[in-house]
N, CA, C and O of each residue as an XYZ file, in Angstrom:
908
protein
N     160.023     31.669     28.524
C     160.085     30.007     29.027
C     158.587     29.550     28.441
O     158.198     28.405     28.670
N     157.772     30.467     27.690
C     156.499     29.570     27.235
C     156.651     29.288     25.707
O     155.770     28.865     24.959
N     157.615     29.526     25.470
C     158.415     29.139     24.083
C     158.882     27.427     24.373
O     158.518     26.399     23.802
N     159.512     27.577     25.124
C     159.983     26.038     26.110
C     159.051     25.357     26.382
O     159.263     24.155     26.224
N     157.900     25.677     26.801
C     157.165     24.977     27.393
C     156.460     24.060     26.632
O     156.359     22.854     26.854
N     155.716     25.046     25.226
C     154.729     24.331     24.058
C     155.699     23.300     23.319
O     155.373     22.318     22.652
N     157.107     23.830     23.643
C     158.032     23.120     23.125
C     158.436     21.899     23.284
O     158.787     21.197     22.336
N     158.429     21.448     24.706
C     158.556     20.054     25.160
C     156.358     19.329     25.593
O     155.751     18.369     26.068
N     156.184     20.357     25.120
C     154.332     19.349     25.240
C     154.655     18.947     23.088
O     154.749     17.826     22.587
N     154.732     20.178     22.419
C     155.062     19.156     20.818
C     155.893     18.198     20.806
O     155.777     17.710     19.682
N     156.771     17.549     21.450
C     157.957     17.013     21.842
C     157.176     15.689     22.322
O     157.027     14.663     21.658
N     156.665     15.969     23.753
C     155.972     14.929     24.231
C     154.667     14.389     23.639
O     154.553     13.165     23.691
N     153.663     15.078     23.087
C     153.170     14.622     22.193
C     153.664     14.121     20.525
O     153.064     13.197     19.975
N     154.528     14.670     20.005
C     155.004     13.863     18.584
C     155.689     11.945     19.263
O     155.916     11.052     18.446
N     155.873     11.746     20.734
C     156.430     10.796     21.474
C     155.143     10.453     21.528
O     154.803     10.225     20.367
N     154.322     10.307     22.191
C     153.272      9.151     22.342
C     152.539      9.102     20.343
O     152.368      7.968     19.895
N     152.223     10.222     19.465
C     152.330      9.433     18.634
C     152.593      8.550     18.236
O     151.873      7.645     17.814
N     154.336      8.678     18.319
C     155.606      7.734     17.924
C     154.943      6.351     18.107
O     154.637      5.430     17.350
N     154.854      6.590     19.402
C     154.127      5.094     20.552
C     153.257      4.251     19.714
O     153.386      3.081     19.354
N     152.215      5.247     19.459
C     150.947      4.703     19.284
C     151.033      4.256     17.970
O     150.602      3.104     18.017
N     151.319      4.491     16.921
C     151.914      4.357     15.789
C     152.284      3.200     15.665
O     151.812      2.346     14.914
N     153.423      3.080     16.629
C     154.459      2.402     16.443
C     153.417      0.858     17.108
O     153.414     -0.315     16.737
N     152.813      1.419     17.957
C     151.961     -0.262     18.771
C     151.195     -0.527     17.757
O     150.879     -1.714     17.671
N     150.691      0.334     16.773
C     149.736     -0.504     16.406
C     149.939     -0.842     14.907
O     148.949     -1.161     14.248
N     150.610     -0.815     14.590
C     151.541     -1.028     12.765
C     152.775     -1.600     13.111
O     153.045     -2.693     12.614
N     153.466     -1.136     13.770
C     154.901     -1.939     13.664
C     154.542     -3.740     15.086
O     154.069     -4.875     15.027
N     155.202     -2.774     16.139
C     155.116     -4.160     16.453
C     154.328     -3.406     18.158
O     154.287     -2.274     18.640
N     153.728     -5.018     18.667
C     152.825     -5.189     19.689
C     153.591     -5.585     20.822
O     154.786     -5.633     20.531
N     153.287     -5.968     22.323
C     153.689     -6.865     23.326
C     152.142     -7.641     23.781
O     150.967     -7.274     23.743
N     152.855     -8.909     24.225
C     152.008    -10.164     24.586
C     152.611    -10.616     25.687
O     153.790    -10.744     26.020
N     151.376    -10.876     26.288
C     151.943    -12.021     27.834
C     151.462    -13.312     27.152
O     150.403    -13.318     26.524
N     152.076    -14.181     27.248
C     151.486    -15.944     27.382
C     150.653    -15.708     28.707
O     150.765    -14.823     29.556
N     150.146    -16.333     28.654
C     148.640    -16.828     29.604
C     147.941    -18.026     30.017
O     146.975    -18.399     30.682
N     148.916    -18.457     29.285
C     148.780    -20.429     29.591
C     149.516    -21.336     28.789
O     150.305    -21.119     27.868
N     149.001    -22.703     29.453
C     150.421    -23.567     29.264
C     150.079    -23.873     28.003
O     149.811    -25.071     28.093
N     149.915    -23.553     26.869
C     149.439    -24.463     25.580
C     150.090    -24.359     24.603
O     150.128    -25.241     23.745
N     151.090    -22.652     24.497
C     152.256    -23.107     23.997
C     153.411    -23.994     24.140
O     154.162    -24.231     23.194
N     153.566    -24.491     25.316
C     154.883    -24.737     26.658
C     155.200    -26.383     26.115
O     154.519    -27.356     26.439
N     156.571    -26.413     25.092
C     157.186    -25.861     25.690
C     158.395    -24.795     25.322
O     159.440    -24.427     25.859
N     157.541    -24.452     23.894
C     157.724    -23.352     23.119
C     157.978    -22.058     24.153
O     159.030    -21.628     24.626
N     156.683    -21.639     24.303
C     156.606    -20.549     25.173
C     156.046    -21.200     26.693
O     155.358    -22.221     26.724
N     156.340    -20.655     27.591
C     156.131    -21.007     28.688
C     155.032    -19.371     29.734
O     155.452    -18.225     29.893
N     154.053    -19.782     30.075
C     153.369    -18.708     31.260
C     154.567    -17.431     31.942
O     155.534    -17.522     32.699
N     154.194    -16.780     31.537
C     154.703    -15.587     32.159
C     155.894    -15.195     31.266
O     156.897    -14.675     31.756
N     155.767    -15.462     29.889
C     156.776    -15.160     28.627
C     155.925    -13.664     28.107
O     154.720    -13.694     27.857
N     156.596    -12.633     28.015
C     156.672    -11.718     27.697
C     157.435    -11.633     26.112
O     158.659    -11.685     25.992
N     156.149    -11.445     24.520
C     157.002    -11.392     23.908
C     156.517    -10.097     22.785
O     155.481     -9.433     22.759
N     157.798    -10.066     21.856
C     157.774     -8.477     20.900
C     156.806     -9.331     20.026
O     157.143    -10.505     20.181
N     155.879     -9.252     19.280
C     155.407     -9.442     18.296
C     155.051     -8.347     17.482
O     154.737     -7.194     17.776
N     155.220     -9.246     15.813
C     155.630     -8.262     14.366
C     154.738     -8.153     13.511
O     154.422     -8.953     12.630
N     154.212     -6.919     13.817
C     152.288     -6.388     13.294
C     152.241     -6.891     11.747
O     151.263     -7.351     11.159
N     153.709     -6.660     11.182
C     153.886     -5.614      9.521
C     153.817     -7.009      9.331
O     152.638     -7.294      9.120
N     154.802     -8.381      9.300
C     154.557     -9.220      8.751
C     153.890     -9.720      8.237
O     154.434    -10.553      7.512
N     152.456     -9.701      8.139
C     151.495    -10.598      8.000
C     150.739     -9.071      7.383
O     149.729     -9.237      6.700
N     151.091     -7.997      7.557
C     150.497     -6.987      6.912
C     148.967     -5.943      8.258
O     147.756     -6.054      8.448
N     149.898     -5.221      8.706
C     149.115     -4.872      9.608
C     147.785     -3.718      9.884
O     147.804     -2.510      9.649
N     146.537     -4.633     10.519
C     145.155     -3.849     10.288
C     145.714     -1.748     10.640
O     146.462     -1.049     11.323
N     144.941     -1.699      9.858
C     144.837     -0.207     10.022
C     143.795      0.668     11.009
O     142.593      0.464     10.845
N     144.212      1.621     12.010
C     143.044      1.959     13.611
C     142.062      2.255     12.645
O     142.244      3.093     11.761
N     140.977      1.567     12.785
C     139.705      2.666     13.151
C     139.153      1.981     11.573
O     138.040      2.323     11.172
N     140.173      0.815     10.565
C     139.293      0.909      9.466
C     139.370     -0.700      9.249
O     140.096     -1.538      9.785
N     138.798     -0.769      8.696
C     139.171     -2.100      7.257
C     140.299     -2.777      6.995
O     140.607     -3.965      6.903
N     141.027     -1.395      6.864
C     142.113     -2.203      5.502
C     143.609     -2.655      6.350
O     143.910     -2.634      7.543
N     144.202     -2.980      5.356
C     145.526     -3.344      5.874
C     147.095     -3.406      5.230
O     147.744     -4.226      4.580
N     147.246     -2.493      5.614
C     148.952     -2.722      5.202
C     149.326     -4.093      4.333
O     148.785     -5.193      4.445
N     150.695     -3.612      3.197
C     150.797     -4.943      2.375
C     151.602     -5.527      3.360
O     152.106     -5.023      4.364
N     151.657     -6.988      2.795
C     152.183     -8.295      3.968
C     153.379     -8.020      2.960
O     153.612     -7.531      1.854
N     154.114     -8.768      4.258
C     155.643     -9.144      3.259
C     155.426    -10.488      2.910
O     156.008    -10.896      1.905
N     154.476    -11.499      3.741
C     154.447    -12.732      3.353
C     152.424    -13.347      3.978
O     151.569    -12.687      4.568
N     152.396    -14.480      3.589
C     150.893    -14.568      4.391
C     151.498    -15.855      5.590
O     152.547    -16.407      5.258
N     150.895    -16.269      6.830
C     151.386    -17.039      7.744
C     151.560    -18.170      7.179
O     150.512    -18.570      6.672
N     152.772    -19.135      6.992
C     152.974    -20.378      6.165
C     153.154    -21.282      7.162
O     153.590    -20.733      8.174
N     152.938    -22.824      7.310
C     153.278    -24.099      8.306
C     154.369    -23.624      9.067
O     155.466    -23.093      8.898
N     153.500    -24.097     10.137
C     154.747    -23.926     11.092
C     155.032    -22.352     11.947
O     155.410    -22.239     13.113
N     154.780    -21.434     11.152
C     155.102    -20.204     12.118
C     153.955    -20.374     12.761
O     152.853    -20.891     12.577
N     154.701    -19.625     13.788
C     153.652    -19.320     15.340
C     153.431    -17.872     15.127
O     154.357    -17.062     15.077
N     151.809    -17.480     14.965
C     150.805    -16.346     15.198
C     150.076    -16.116     16.287
O     149.374    -17.008     16.764
N     150.147    -14.870     16.830
C     149.236    -14.312     17.073
C     147.764    -14.030     16.862
O     147.513    -12.954     16.321
N     147.206    -14.458     17.045
C     145.360    -13.998     16.541
C     144.124    -13.416     17.030
O     144.228    -12.646     17.985
N     142.920    -13.654     16.527
C     141.760    -12.972     17.524
C     141.359    -13.847     17.727
O     141.107    -14.484     16.705
N     141.054    -14.439     18.833
C     140.269    -15.341     18.702
C     138.589    -15.648     18.107
O     137.524    -15.046     18.247
N     138.952    -16.736     17.488
C     137.778    -16.253     16.507
C     135.798    -16.700     17.098
O     134.732    -16.436     16.542
N     136.113    -17.457     18.442
C     134.597    -16.917     18.864
C     134.727    -16.218     20.491
O     134.292    -16.727     21.524
N     135.216    -15.343     20.400
C     135.498    -13.799     20.867
C     136.912    -13.124     20.402
O     138.034    -13.051     20.903
N     136.287    -12.659     19.174
C     137.284    -11.505     18.704
C     138.235     -9.930     19.664
O     138.950     -8.975     19.358
N     137.619    -10.536     20.890
C     138.464     -9.489     22.241
C     139.903    -10.237     22.628
O     140.940     -9.672     22.979
N     139.656    -11.776     22.454
C     140.658    -12.088     23.117
C     141.664    -12.537     22.279
O     141.361    -13.237     21.313
N     142.875    -12.225     22.514
C     144.044    -12.424     21.858
C     144.118    -14.471     21.973
O     143.626    -15.122     22.895
N     144.885    -15.069     20.724
C     145.350    -16.211     21.287
C     147.060    -16.061     20.201
O     147.487    -15.134     19.513
N     147.667    -17.544     20.536
C     148.965    -17.834     20.153
C     149.000    -19.470     19.636
O     148.883    -20.314     20.524
N     149.173    -19.972     18.107
C     148.935    -21.245     18.616
C     150.376    -20.438     17.068
O     150.882    -19.347     16.803
N     150.425    -22.175     16.407
C     151.454    -22.332     15.469
C     150.394    -22.938     14.309
O     149.541    -23.709     14.748
N     150.376    -22.675     12.971
C     149.902    -22.311     12.028
C     150.710    -24.287     11.416
O     151.903    -24.577     11.505
N     149.582    -25.250     10.863
C     149.462    -26.493     10.772
C     148.933    -26.590      9.152
O     149.628    -27.223      8.357
N     148.371    -26.299      8.951
C     147.483    -26.136      8.205
C     146.896    -24.596      7.147
O     145.959    -23.859      7.453
N     147.727    -24.480      5.981
C     147.288    -23.414      4.586
C     145.998    -23.770      4.042
O     145.578    -24.927      4.074
N     145.153    -22.490      3.382
C     144.181    -23.027      2.479
C     144.600    -23.783      1.628
O     145.597    -23.638      0.920
N     143.640    -24.880      1.660
C     143.763    -26.280      0.412
C     144.879    -27.211      1.217
O     145.312    -28.089      0.471
N     145.392    -27.241      2.403
C     145.491    -28.351      3.070
C     144.764    -29.211      3.360
O     143.662    -28.941      3.837
N     145.244    -30.740      3.119
C     144.330    -31.494      4.404
C     144.993    -32.483      4.880
O     145.846    -33.325      4.601
N     144.049    -31.949      6.013
C     144.522    -32.583      6.906
C     144.065    -34.043      7.985
O     142.860    -34.292      8.017
N     144.783    -34.740      8.625
C     143.602    -35.349     10.004
C     145.457    -35.620     10.276
O     146.593    -35.285      9.940
N     144.310    -36.823     11.482
C     145.546    -37.150     13.136
C     145.018    -38.439     13.613
O     144.144    -38.643     14.456
N     145.638    -39.183     12.991
C     145.437    -40.338     14.157
C     146.674    -40.845     15.304
O     147.902    -40.889     15.221
N     145.794    -41.160     16.286
C     146.643    -41.236     17.249
C     147.299    -40.428     18.085
O     147.908    -40.880     19.054
N     147.226    -38.664     17.693
C     147.976    -37.533     18.086
C     148.979    -37.507     17.006
O     149.621    -36.466     17.150
N     149.482    -38.283     15.819
C     150.025    -38.169     14.403
C     149.541    -37.491     13.794
O     148.492    -37.948     13.339
N     149.835    -36.221     13.410
C     149.543    -35.251     12.096
C     149.532    -35.333     10.869
O     150.608    -34.822     10.556
N     149.110    -35.590     10.102
C     149.305    -36.083      8.101
C     147.806    -34.616      7.839
O     146.659    -34.194      7.986
N     149.560    -34.474      7.223
C     149.313    -32.827      5.904
C     150.089    -33.671      4.304
O     151.180    -34.081      3.907
N     148.043    -33.490      3.644
C     148.826    -33.667      2.042
C     149.753    -35.135      2.012
O     150.868    -35.303      1.519
N     149.000    -35.982      2.620
C     149.305    -37.434      2.644
C     151.086    -37.433      3.175
O     151.764    -38.375      2.765
N     151.621    -36.599      3.876
C     153.029    -37.018      4.935
C     152.787    -36.388      5.461
O     152.428    -35.212      5.399
N     153.032    -37.469      6.473
C     153.507    -37.750      8.035
C     153.851    -36.460      8.419
O     154.804    -36.150      7.703
N     153.533    -35.382      9.301
C     154.307    -33.931      9.646
C     155.800    -34.179     10.928
O     155.178    -34.327     11.980
N     156.544    -34.229     11.103
C     157.819    -34.525     11.579
C     157.803    -33.135     12.729
O     158.548    -32.172     12.551
N     156.752    -33.230     14.006
C     156.805    -32.279     14.812
C     157.707    -32.336     16.614
O     157.414    -32.677     17.760
N     158.837    -31.790     15.904
C     159.631    -31.583     17.090
C     159.531    -31.087     18.200
O     160.048    -31.405     19.271
N     158.413    -29.783     17.752
C     158.100    -29.015     19.530
C     156.343    -29.447     19.871
O     155.504    -28.775     20.471
N     156.239    -30.489     19.384
C     155.356    -30.815     20.455
C     155.211    -31.474     21.265
O     155.538    -32.658     21.176
N     154.579    -30.874     22.536
C     154.555    -32.431     23.712
C     153.732    -32.907     24.671
O     153.485    -32.019     25.487
N     153.032    -34.263     24.996
C     151.970    -34.362     25.173
C     152.669    -34.284     26.791
O     153.863    -34.180     27.070
N     151.384    -34.380     27.814
C     151.792    -34.085     29.238
C     150.572    -34.983     29.699
O     150.672    -35.221     30.903
N     149.486    -35.539     29.140
C     148.688    -36.022     29.807
C     148.326    -37.620     28.498
O     148.403    -37.693     27.271
N     148.042    -38.373     29.296
C     147.894    -39.867     29.102
C     146.220    -40.211     29.058
O     145.991    -41.232     28.409
N     145.007    -39.549     29.630
C     143.599    -39.995     29.938
C     143.160    -39.833     28.632
O     143.825    -39.385     27.698
N     141.757    -40.302     28.602
C     141.071    -40.790     28.049
C     141.240    -40.832     26.745
O     142.256    -41.513     26.603
N     140.680    -40.368     25.219
C     140.646    -39.719     23.749
C     139.207    -39.373     23.751
O     138.467    -39.687     22.819
N     138.900    -38.871     24.563
C     137.080    -38.907     24.467
C     136.435    -37.874     23.060
O     136.684    -36.676     22.926
N     135.892    -38.403     22.467
C     135.004    -37.771     21.776
C     134.031    -36.712     22.243
O     133.329    -37.226     23.113
N     133.625    -35.215     21.996
C     132.669    -34.432     22.265
C     132.254    -33.497     21.014
O     132.753    -33.288     19.909
N     131.107    -33.030     21.699
C     130.610    -32.603     21.196
C     131.201    -31.125     20.309
O     130.741    -30.633     19.278
N     132.306    -30.697     21.100
C     132.677    -29.176     20.472
C     133.694    -29.917     19.006
O     134.499    -29.101     18.557
N     133.699    -31.217     18.338
C     134.430    -31.271     17.471
C     133.478    -31.294     16.414
O     133.819    -30.909     15.296
N     132.180    -31.751     16.663
C     131.053    -31.759     15.548
C     131.185    -31.122     14.246
O     131.102    -31.765     13.200
N     131.437    -29.574     14.305
C     131.960    -28.273     13.720
C     132.379    -29.316     12.228
O     131.586    -29.448     11.295
N     133.374    -29.790     12.256
C     134.975    -30.422     10.873
C     133.593    -31.117     10.311
O     133.929    -31.290      9.139
N     132.094    -31.683     10.419
C     131.768    -32.537      9.474
C     131.582    -31.702      8.636
O     131.864    -32.488      7.731
N     131.270    -30.449      7.904
C     131.159    -29.227      7.264
C     132.591    -28.931      5.944
O     132.628    -28.406      4.831
N     133.645    -29.633      6.894
C     134.725    -29.409      6.099
C     136.125    -31.255      5.585
O     137.289    -31.408      5.214
N     134.886    -32.174      5.935
C     135.489    -33.412      5.545
C     136.136    -33.246      3.911
O     135.859    -32.397      3.064
N     137.212    -34.541      3.836
C     137.096    -34.830      2.792
C     136.096    -35.617      1.851
O     135.897    -36.544      2.637
N     135.503    -35.862      1.011
C     134.008    -35.734      0.628
C     134.702    -38.326      0.197
O     135.335    -38.839     -0.726
N     134.057    -38.921      1.460
C     134.595    -39.712      1.396
C     133.534    -40.620      2.141
O     132.358    -40.292      2.296
N     134.117    -41.842      2.596
C     133.372    -43.170      3.912
C     133.465    -42.122      4.839
O     132.587    -42.038      5.698
N     134.269    -41.408      4.813
C     134.578    -40.863      6.505
C     133.316    -39.794      7.042
O     132.652    -39.516      8.041
N     133.508    -39.427      5.624
C     132.068    -38.107      5.639
C     130.658    -38.593      5.664
O     129.877    -38.383      4.736
N     130.360    -39.232      6.720
C     129.774    -39.891      6.787
C     128.693    -39.316      8.647
O     129.441    -38.794      9.473
N     127.330    -39.436      9.048
C     126.479    -38.874     10.103
C     127.717    -39.605     11.535
O     127.992    -38.961     12.548
N     128.398    -41.363     11.158
C     128.732    -41.568     11.520
C     130.654    -41.278     11.878
O     131.594    -41.835     12.444
N     130.381    -40.198     11.201
C     132.092    -40.167     12.230
C     132.079    -38.809     13.262
O     131.538    -37.718     13.442
N     133.101    -39.739     13.792
C     132.693    -39.508     15.806
C     133.823    -38.055     15.837
O     133.211    -37.241     16.529
N     135.156    -37.410     15.400
C     136.366    -37.334     16.353
C     136.207    -37.058     17.386
O     135.173    -37.030     18.053
N     137.612    -36.733     17.721
C     138.469    -36.876     19.018
C     139.203    -36.110     19.242
O     138.928    -35.289     18.367
N     140.235    -35.581     19.947
C     141.566    -34.967     20.345
C     142.477    -35.279     19.583
O     143.111    -34.408     18.988
N     142.782    -36.808     19.413
C     143.897    -36.853     18.704
C     143.955    -37.719     17.961
O     145.066    -38.183     17.703
N     142.637    -38.323     17.264
C     141.359    -38.333     16.207
C     140.781    -37.993     15.252
O     139.682    -37.806     15.773
N     140.607    -37.690     13.941
C     139.731    -36.232     13.758
C     140.220    -36.477     11.406
O     140.982    -37.147     10.709
N     139.326    -35.595     11.252
C     139.820    -35.774      9.946
C     139.424    -36.716      8.919
O     138.533    -37.478      9.295
N     139.918    -36.919      7.469
C     140.688    -35.813      6.889
C     139.922    -34.303      6.717
O     138.724    -34.380      6.443
N     140.424    -33.110      6.835
C     139.588    -31.982      6.542
C     140.764    -31.325      5.607
O     141.986    -31.464      5.654
N     139.710    -30.363      4.518
C     140.342    -29.180      4.205
C     140.253    -27.910      4.408
O     139.361    -27.114      4.112
N     141.676    -27.718      5.166
C     141.342    -26.005      4.484
C     140.535    -25.136      3.902
O     140.117    -25.731      2.909
N     139.942    -23.797      3.940
C     138.827    -23.146      2.998
C     139.987    -21.886      2.704
O     140.908    -21.865      3.521
N     140.006    -21.351      2.147
C     140.283    -20.364      1.210
C     140.025    -19.273      2.299
O     138.937    -18.866      2.707
N     141.361    -18.873      2.695
C     141.617    -17.282      3.866
C     141.597    -17.446      5.355
O     141.583    -16.656      6.298
N     141.603    -19.492      5.165
C     141.773    -19.705      6.805
C     143.251    -20.374      6.743
O     144.031    -20.720      5.856
N     143.215    -20.372      8.256
C     144.192    -21.014      8.697
C     144.328    -22.583      9.862
O     144.229    -22.026     10.955
N     144.426    -23.510     10.053
C     144.788    -24.271     11.073
C     145.856    -23.777     12.031
O     146.778    -23.058     11.647
N     145.723    -24.148     13.187
C     146.451    -24.070     14.397
C     146.792    -24.992     15.798
O     145.774    -24.799     16.464
N     147.203    -25.409     16.173
C     146.877    -26.222     17.139
C     148.247    -25.336     17.630
O     148.984    -24.501     17.106
N     148.132    -26.107     19.122
C     149.553    -25.479     20.841
C     149.805    -26.500     20.732
O     149.168    -27.551     20.665
N     151.395    -26.065     20.693
C     152.524    -26.985     21.029
C     152.027    -28.360     21.821
O     151.851    -29.506     21.407
N     151.882    -27.792     23.069
C     151.316    -28.244     24.107
C     149.953    -29.160     23.973
O     149.079    -28.854     24.784
N     149.705    -30.017     23.254
C     148.589    -30.885     22.117
C     147.792    -31.656     22.962
O     146.817    -32.233     22.481
N     148.133    -31.783     24.498
C     147.140    -32.144     24.978
C     146.242    -31.213     25.806
O     145.118    -31.466     26.241
N     146.799    -30.336     25.907
C     146.360    -29.244     26.776
C     146.396    -27.508     26.294
O     146.893    -26.473     26.737
N     145.607    -27.892     25.199
C     145.552    -26.392     24.007
C     144.100    -26.669     23.296
O     143.810    -27.579     22.520
N     142.983    -25.237     23.972
C     142.221    -25.664     23.090
C     142.852    -24.552     22.079
O     143.696    -23.687     22.314
N     142.130    -24.879     20.828
C     142.772    -24.885     19.271
C     141.488    -25.108     18.508
O     140.317    -25.191     18.877
N     142.449    -25.226     16.582
C     140.850    -25.231     15.689
C     141.112    -26.354     15.956
O     142.142    -26.499     15.297
N     140.837    -27.832     16.739
C     140.705    -28.891     16.601
C     138.532    -28.436     17.327
O     137.498    -28.953     16.904
N     138.641    -27.678     18.108
C     137.695    -27.505     18.811
C     136.247    -26.305     18.235
O     135.031    -26.490     18.188
N     137.114    -25.091     17.873
C     136.180    -24.205     17.439
C     136.390    -23.851     16.115
O     135.452    -23.402     15.457
N     137.864    -24.039     15.477
C     138.169    -24.115     13.919
C     138.672    -23.555     13.752
O     139.392    -23.085     14.632
N     138.719    -23.106     12.394
C     139.916    -22.685     11.627
C     139.618    -20.617     11.695
O     138.563    -20.029     11.932
N     140.624    -20.187     11.470
C     141.704    -18.920     12.307
C     141.418    -17.785     10.386
O     142.283    -17.805      9.510
N     139.939    -16.907     10.228
C     140.162    -16.335      9.324
C     141.523    -15.511      9.201
O     141.974    -15.091     10.266
N     142.535    -15.109      7.542
C     143.217    -14.457      7.702
C     143.412    -13.497      8.227
O     144.567    -13.235      8.563
N     141.979    -12.288      8.595
C     141.295    -10.829      9.110
C     141.468    -11.375     10.215
O     140.945    -10.531     10.943
N     141.920    -12.398     11.073
C     141.621    -12.291     12.288
C     143.231    -12.327     12.720
O     143.323    -12.016     13.908
N     144.634    -12.634     12.069
C     145.659    -12.455     11.840
C     146.523    -11.547     12.534
O     146.994    -10.872     11.619
N     146.956    -11.177     13.489
C     147.912     -9.995     14.317
C     149.180     -9.184     14.039
O     149.605     -8.065     13.750
N     149.613    -10.813     14.386
C     151.061    -10.791     13.806
C     151.837    -12.031     14.043
O     151.224    -13.095     14.140
N     153.312    -11.991     14.160
C     153.941    -13.205     14.866
C     155.206    -12.442     15.423
O     156.041    -11.609     15.070
N     154.882    -13.152     16.407
C     156.620    -13.481     17.346
C     157.392    -13.111     17.137
O     157.785    -13.241     15.978
N     158.127    -12.434     18.016
C     160.131    -12.213     17.374
C     160.784    -13.195     18.627
O     161.179    -14.360     18.601
N     160.725    -12.358     19.546
C     161.414    -13.449     20.758
C     160.687    -12.690     21.708
O     159.951    -11.715     21.556
N     161.052    -13.355     22.772
C     161.111    -13.326     24.625
C     161.627    -12.185     25.392
O     162.420    -12.421     26.303
N     161.320    -11.132     25.170
C     161.702     -9.971     26.184
C     161.615     -9.646     27.420
O     162.307     -8.759     27.919
N     160.536    -10.502     28.214
C     160.871    -10.715     29.222
C     160.332    -12.267     30.304
O     159.363    -12.858     29.828
N     160.762    -12.714     31.297
C     159.971    -14.068     31.483
C     160.081    -13.892     33.405
O     160.909    -13.505     34.230
N     158.918    -14.357     33.393
C     159.189    -14.676     34.998
C     157.802    -15.583     35.069
O     156.867    -15.597     34.268
N     158.077    -16.738     36.952
C     157.699    -17.325     37.107
C     155.733    -16.873     37.498
O     155.688    -17.024     38.719
N     154.761    -16.582     37.184
C     153.866    -16.192     37.930
C     153.262    -16.990     38.431
O     152.099    -16.932     38.032
N     153.474    -18.027     39.380
C     152.723    -19.197     40.865
C     153.659    -18.869     41.617
O     154.032    -19.683     42.462
N     154.416    -17.333     41.492
C     155.049    -17.548     42.889
C     154.366    -17.169     43.896
O     153.355    -16.640     43.433
N     154.337    -17.133     45.179
C     153.752    -16.185     46.073
C     153.804    -15.020     46.518
O     152.911    -14.349     47.036
N     155.570    -14.610     46.176
C     156.757    -13.784     46.596
C     155.539    -12.545     46.007
O     154.367    -12.890     45.857
N     155.937    -11.281     45.748
C     155.717    -10.015     46.145
C     155.514     -9.282     44.979
O     154.556     -8.799     44.376
N     157.263     -9.388     44.798
C     158.051     -9.063     43.827
C     158.922    -10.265     42.640
O     160.058    -10.352     42.173
N     157.835    -10.925     42.543
C     157.573    -12.266     41.718
C     158.470    -12.161     40.274
O     159.257    -13.006     39.847
N     158.066    -10.727     39.595
C     158.417    -10.399     39.155
C     159.705     -9.986     38.868
O     160.165     -9.929     37.728
N     160.201     -9.742     39.723
C     161.851     -9.911     39.994
C     162.398    -11.001     40.262
O     163.064    -11.542     39.378
N     162.253    -11.680     41.681
C     162.947    -12.809     42.672
C     162.639    -13.489     41.862
O     163.735    -13.729     41.356
N     161.763    -14.158     41.169
C     161.818    -15.174     39.917
C     161.796    -14.834     38.729
O     161.210    -15.687     38.062
N     162.221    -13.836     38.030
C     162.828    -14.123     36.503
C     163.179    -15.373     35.887
O     164.063    -16.114     36.316
N     162.646    -15.539     35.122
C     163.343    -16.712     33.673
C     165.057    -15.908     33.205
O     165.567    -16.067     32.096
N     165.443    -15.403     33.891
C     166.689    -14.495     33.097
C     167.016    -15.309     31.136
O     167.192    -14.873     29.998
N     166.923    -16.702     31.856
C     168.003    -17.480     30.661
C     167.136    -17.123     29.341
O     167.666    -16.752     28.293
N     165.322    -17.323     29.567
C     164.457    -17.162     28.523
C     164.986    -15.376     27.669
O     164.746    -14.929     26.547
N     165.611    -14.906     28.631
C     165.172    -13.054     27.694
C     166.052    -13.939     26.752
O     166.642    -15.018     26.821
N     165.849    -12.956     25.851
C     165.899    -13.310     23.732
C     165.860    -14.274     22.919
O     166.437    -14.374     21.836
N     164.939    -15.251     23.617
C     164.831    -16.288     22.859
C     164.056    -15.907     22.025
O     163.154    -15.075     22.118
N     164.582    -16.859     20.699
C     163.678    -16.358     19.342
C     163.030    -17.501     19.577
O     163.300    -18.604     20.050
N     161.812    -16.780     18.981
C     160.403    -18.042     18.757
C     160.179    -18.635     17.561
O     159.975    -17.907     16.590
N     160.175    -19.678     17.452
C     160.339    -20.700     16.440
C     159.809    -21.877     15.868
O     160.386    -22.419     14.925
């Protein structure tokens, strides 16, 4: 009897350990809390995130496992928000180290080529105001006539900027409703957590129903590949 109990405890412990290792190094679950990536990702989507692809960080250390590849242009990534690393964000990479980026009237140009962004949506036509949040860009401007004290960027008009080594520039697909690199700067590669693979569950969180997680489930989104 005692041997059977010990075996059960050992099996339970091994299962918990396997779960913790898998969560720390292989995959993690992530819920979409805002509309910044809509239409690609909806509020209430639950994602399976591949942590190994970019090299998972070994818990309680500063070391990372070898990556399959670095984040690429167009990848959707999960990362720790540089302004508060306790918070995870999900955005799309539009600039990798060495890229020159600028936006004019909402159209993104990368390395002198207009980027065809079929995934982008525009949800508001309000005034394109220039605010102090964008002034961080001054230090990364291409050295030209634009890099002067008269530079006053806005949501839809900024740059050209050069992405520094080991950093990424990210934007939300819901371009008019996204807190992203335009506002708070680049994402260091050390803060990248992984790449979303697919939606494993989804529901409308704005429902008043107590059982909204079941009655308002978006069954058609289950298994949707994130791209």
